[in-house]
C-alpha positions as CSV (number, residue, x, y, z in Angstrom):
1,M,15.1,-17.8,13.6
2,T,12.5,-18.4,10.9
3,V,8.7,-18.0,10.7
4,E,7.4,-21.3,11.8
5,T,3.6,-20.7,12.4
6,I,1.2,-18.6,10.4
7,Y,-2.3,-17.8,11.7
8,I,-4.8,-16.5,9.2
9,A,-8.1,-14.9,10.3
10,R,-11.0,-13.7,8.3
11,H,-12.6,-10.4,9.4
12,G,-15.7,-10.5,11.6
13,Y,-19.4,-10.2,10.6
14,R,-20.0,-7.0,8.5
15,M,-22.5,-4.2,9.2
16,N,-23.9,-4.3,5.6
17,W,-25.1,-7.8,6.2
18,V,-27.3,-6.6,9.0
19,T,-28.7,-3.3,7.5
20,D,-28.5,-1.3,4.3
21,D,-28.4,1.9,6.5
22,W,-24.7,2.0,7.1
23,Q,-21.9,4.5,6.5
24,S,-18.3,4.0,5.6
25,V,-16.3,5.4,8.5
26,T,-13.3,6.1,6.2
27,G,-15.4,7.5,3.4
28,L,-14.1,4.7,1.1
29,P,-16.8,2.9,-1.0
30,R,-17.3,-0.8,-0.2
31,D,-15.6,-0.5,3.2
32,P,-18.3,-1.4,5.7
33,P,-17.4,-1.6,9.4
34,L,-18.2,-4.6,11.6
35,A,-21.6,-5.2,13.0
36,A,-22.0,-5.5,16.8
37,Y,-21.8,-9.3,16.3
38,G,-18.6,-8.9,14.4
39,L,-17.0,-6.8,17.1
40,T,-17.9,-9.6,19.6
41,Q,-16.2,-12.1,17.3
42,A,-13.1,-10.0,17.2
43,Q,-13.0,-9.9,21.0
44,E,-13.4,-13.7,21.1
45,L,-10.5,-14.1,18.6
46,G,-8.3,-11.9,20.9
47,D,-9.4,-13.9,24.0
48,Y,-8.5,-17.1,22.3
49,F,-5.0,-15.9,21.5
50,L,-4.6,-14.6,25.1
51,S,-5.6,-18.1,26.4
52,L,-2.7,-19.7,24.5
53,P,0.7,-20.3,26.2
54,E,3.1,-17.5,25.3
55,N,5.2,-19.7,23.1
56,K,2.1,-20.3,20.9
57,R,0.8,-16.7,20.6
58,P,1.5,-14.6,17.5
59,T,4.0,-11.9,18.1
60,I,3.2,-9.7,15.1
61,I,0.0,-8.8,13.2
62,L,-0.4,-7.8,9.5
63,S,-3.8,-6.8,8.4
64,S,-5.6,-5.8,5.2
65,P,-6.2,-2.0,5.2
66,Y,-10.0,-2.4,5.1
67,Y,-11.7,-1.1,8.1
68,R,-13.4,-4.4,9.0
69,C,-10.1,-6.2,9.1
70,L,-8.4,-3.6,11.2
71,Q,-11.4,-3.7,13.6
72,T,-10.9,-7.5,13.8
73,A,-7.2,-7.2,14.4
74,V,-7.2,-4.5,17.1
75,P,-8.5,-6.6,20.1
76,T,-5.7,-9.1,19.6
77,A,-3.1,-6.4,19.3
78,Q,-4.4,-4.7,22.4
79,K,-4.7,-7.9,24.5
80,L,-1.3,-9.2,23.5
81,G,0.5,-5.9,23.2
82,L,1.5,-6.5,19.6
83,P,2.5,-4.3,16.8
84,L,-0.2,-3.9,14.1
85,Y,1.0,-3.4,10.5
86,V,-1.0,-2.6,7.4
87,E,-0.3,-4.7,4.3
88,H,-2.2,-4.0,1.1
89,G,-1.2,-7.4,-0.3
90,L,-3.9,-8.8,2.1
91,S,-6.6,-6.6,0.6
92,E,-10.1,-7.7,-0.6
93,W,-10.5,-9.6,-3.9
94,Y,-12.4,-7.8,-6.6
95,S,-13.2,-9.5,-9.9
96,P,-12.0,-7.7,-13.1
97,V,-13.6,-4.3,-13.8
98,A,-15.9,-4.1,-16.8
99,P,-14.6,-1.9,-19.6
100,S,-14.9,1.9,-19.2
101,T,-16.3,1.6,-15.6
102,G,-13.2,2.9,-13.8
103,L,-11.1,1.2,-11.1
104,H,-11.9,-0.5,-7.8
105,P,-11.4,1.5,-4.6
106,R,-8.2,1.3,-2.7
107,P,-7.9,2.0,1.1
108,A,-5.7,4.7,2.5
109,S,-2.1,4.4,3.7
110,A,-1.2,3.1,7.1
111,T,-0.3,6.6,8.2
112,E,-3.8,7.9,7.3
113,L,-5.5,4.9,8.9
114,R,-3.8,5.7,12.2
115,A,-6.5,8.4,12.6
116,Y,-8.9,5.6,13.1
117,F,-6.7,3.0,14.7
118,P,-3.8,4.4,16.8
119,E,-2.6,0.8,17.3
120,I,-1.2,0.8,13.8
121,D,2.6,1.0,13.5
122,D,3.1,2.9,10.2
123,S,6.8,2.1,10.0
124,W,5.9,-0.9,7.8
125,K,5.5,0.0,4.1
126,S,3.2,-2.4,2.1
127,I,5.2,-4.6,-0.1
128,Y,2.4,-5.7,-2.4
129,Y,-0.6,-3.9,-4.0
130,P,-3.3,-5.7,-5.9
131,S,-4.4,-4.1,-9.2
132,R,-7.3,-1.8,-9.0
133,K,-8.4,-3.3,-12.3
134,G,-9.4,-6.5,-10.4
135,E,-8.3,-10.1,-10.6
136,D,-9.6,-13.4,-11.8
137,I,-9.3,-16.4,-9.5
138,S,-5.9,-17.3,-10.8
139,A,-4.6,-13.8,-10.3
140,V,-5.6,-13.6,-6.7
141,H,-3.7,-16.8,-6.1
142,D,-0.7,-15.3,-7.9
143,R,-1.0,-12.3,-5.7
144,A,-1.0,-14.5,-2.6
145,N,2.0,-16.4,-3.9
146,G,4.0,-13.3,-4.7
147,L,3.2,-11.7,-1.3
148,L,4.1,-14.8,0.7
149,R,7.4,-15.4,-1.2
150,A,8.4,-11.8,-0.3
151,L,6.7,-11.3,3.0
152,I,8.1,-14.3,4.9
153,P,11.8,-13.7,4.3
154,T,11.3,-10.0,4.7
155,L,9.9,-10.5,8.2
156,E,12.7,-12.9,9.0
157,R,15.4,-10.4,8.0
158,K,13.8,-7.1,8.9
159,F,13.1,-8.2,12.4
160,A,16.2,-10.4,12.8
161,G,14.2,-13.6,13.5
162,K,12.2,-12.0,16.3
163,H,8.8,-13.2,14.9
164,Q,8.3,-17.0,14.6
165,R,4.5,-16.8,14.8
166,V,2.6,-14.4,12.5
167,L,-1.1,-13.4,12.4
168,L,-2.5,-12.3,9.0
169,V,-6.0,-10.7,9.0
170,S,-7.7,-10.7,5.6
171,H,-10.9,-11.5,3.6
172,A,-12.4,-14.8,2.6
173,A,-11.0,-15.1,-1.0
174,T,-7.6,-13.8,0.1
175,V,-7.5,-16.2,3.1
176,I,-8.3,-19.1,0.8
177,A,-5.7,-18.1,-1.7
178,L,-3.0,-17.6,1.0
179,T,-3.9,-21.1,2.4
180,H,-3.8,-22.7,-1.0
181,E,-0.3,-21.2,-1.7
182,L,1.1,-22.2,1.6
183,F,-0.2,-25.7,1.1
184,G,0.9,-25.8,-2.6
185,N,-2.6,-26.9,-3.7
186,R,-5.0,-24.5,-5.4
187,E,-7.6,-27.2,-5.6
188,L,-7.9,-27.7,-1.8
189,P,-11.7,-27.4,-1.0
190,L,-12.0,-24.7,1.6
191,R,-14.8,-22.4,2.9
192,V,-14.0,-19.6,5.3
193,G,-16.4,-18.2,7.9
194,C,-16.3,-14.9,9.7
195,C,-13.5,-14.6,12.2
196,S,-12.5,-18.2,11.5
197,L,-8.9,-19.2,12.1
198,T,-6.5,-21.1,10.0
199,E,-3.2,-22.3,11.7
200,L,-0.4,-23.5,9.5
201,R,2.9,-24.9,10.6
202,R,6.1,-25.0,8.4
203,E,7.4,-28.4,7.8
204,P,10.7,-29.0,9.9
205,G,13.8,-28.1,8.0
206,E,12.0,-26.4,5.1
207,S,13.6,-23.3,3.7
208,R,10.9,-22.7,1.1
209,T,8.2,-20.1,1.7
210,V,5.3,-21.7,-0.1
211,G,4.1,-25.2,-0.7
212,C,5.7,-26.5,2.6
213,W,3.1,-25.9,5.3
214,V,0.8,-28.3,7.1
215,A,-2.5,-27.5,8.8
216,E,-3.1,-27.5,12.5
217,R,-6.6,-26.1,11.8
218,L,-8.4,-24.9,8.7
219,A,-11.0,-22.2,8.8
220,D,-11.9,-23.3,12.4
221,G,-14.5,-21.5,14.5
222,A,-14.1,-23.4,17.8
223,H,-12.9,-20.3,19.5
224,L,-16.1,-18.4,18.7
225,R,-19.2,-18.8,20.9
226,E,-21.5,-19.3,17.9
227,G,-18.8,-20.9,15.7
228,A,-17.8,-19.6,12.2
229,T,-20.7,-18.1,10.4
230,R,-21.5,-16.9,6.8
231,D,-18.8,-19.0,5.2
232,W,-17.7,-18.4,1.6
233,G,-15.7,-20.3,-1.0
234,F,-14.7,-19.7,-4.5
235,E,-17.5,-21.9,-5.7
236,D,-19.8,-19.0,-4.6
237,A,-18.2,-16.7,-7.2
238,I,-20.4,-16.1,-10.3
239,I,-18.8,-17.8,-13.3
240,R,-19.6,-17.3,-16.9
241,D,-17.7,-19.2,-19.7
242,G,-15.2,-20.5,-17.2
243,Q,-14.3,-17.0,-15.8
244,V,-15.6,-14.8,-13.0
245,I,-18.0,-12.2,-14.3
246,N,-16.7,-8.6,-14.5
247,D,-17.6,-6.1,-11.8
248,S,-18.1,-2.3,-12.1
249,G,-15.4,0.0,-11.1
250,Q,-16.0,3.0,-8.9
251,P,-17.6,6.0,-10.7
252,G,-15.2,8.9,-11.1
253,T,-12.1,6.8,-11.2
254,E,-12.0,6.4,-15.0
255,N,-8.9,8.7,-15.3
256,E,-7.0,7.6,-12.2
257,L,-3.8,5.6,-12.5
258,D,-3.6,2.0,-11.3
259,E,-0.5,2.5,-9.3
260,P,1.4,1.3,-7.3
261,V,0.6,-2.2,-8.3
262,G,2.3,-5.6,-7.7
263,L,5.4,-6.4,-5.7
264,Q,7.2,-3.3,-4.4
265,V,10.7,-4.8,-4.9
266,H,12.4,-1.6,-3.9
267,L,11.1,-2.0,-0.4
268,L,12.5,-5.4,0.1
269,P,15.9,-6.2,1.7
270,A,18.5,-6.4,-1.0
271,E,19.2,-10.1,-0.6
272,I,15.5,-10.8,-1.1
273,S,14.8,-8.4,-4.0
274,A,17.7,-9.9,-5.9
275,H,15.7,-13.2,-6.2
276,M,12.3,-11.7,-7.0
């Protein structure tokens, strides 16, 4: 059995959009938790999936390691009794770091994050890591493409076809890049609101992993009482001379190594890694 449906959700409404007086639960910079409204959205997302017939519900969840994404994923995992895996390839998008400013933050491992979210199954090892040096818009799409081309067949083989319907929980830019790659169209206009849901179905008979999916819904908020809010699109990125402007790295990381980075080929099944 192959993966036939991919659901992609953006995290809920963030605490730092409500107040400047917030603390990172994990201690990681730039890792705000959800606001109360975002927690409500996460519950509504889980309720929506619970309302579906069993043959439409996701059977596995992979989430970005950022706290707000895991908070968004947990209600669905609890309501449906699903495994929750952490995948760094679904992480936040940061623009390239300015010279001599260090590296962007990276969240902890799945095992460490279990201290906050016991629902996490840490048997899954992340197969892709974005560079802590940041990415331009093309690079975040390349990351999404590389992740999907490895992730989909790995799920099919690792779990022996058990999971035909997958839920990915991520961030606005990454959600858009994933959707673009599954469609095979990086120019598709798309804005993604908090806790919105994209549902993509693989075209019948297709063996490809990207460029062969059709939309049942795109960044839809119909499952949310107040609809999808605070939407974002790549047109909101600050561009200078045709490129996104650089961002500052995290102070104190100037001498840290940017590793691991990219596709972790050694973690893939042999028949997949041979073609990567």
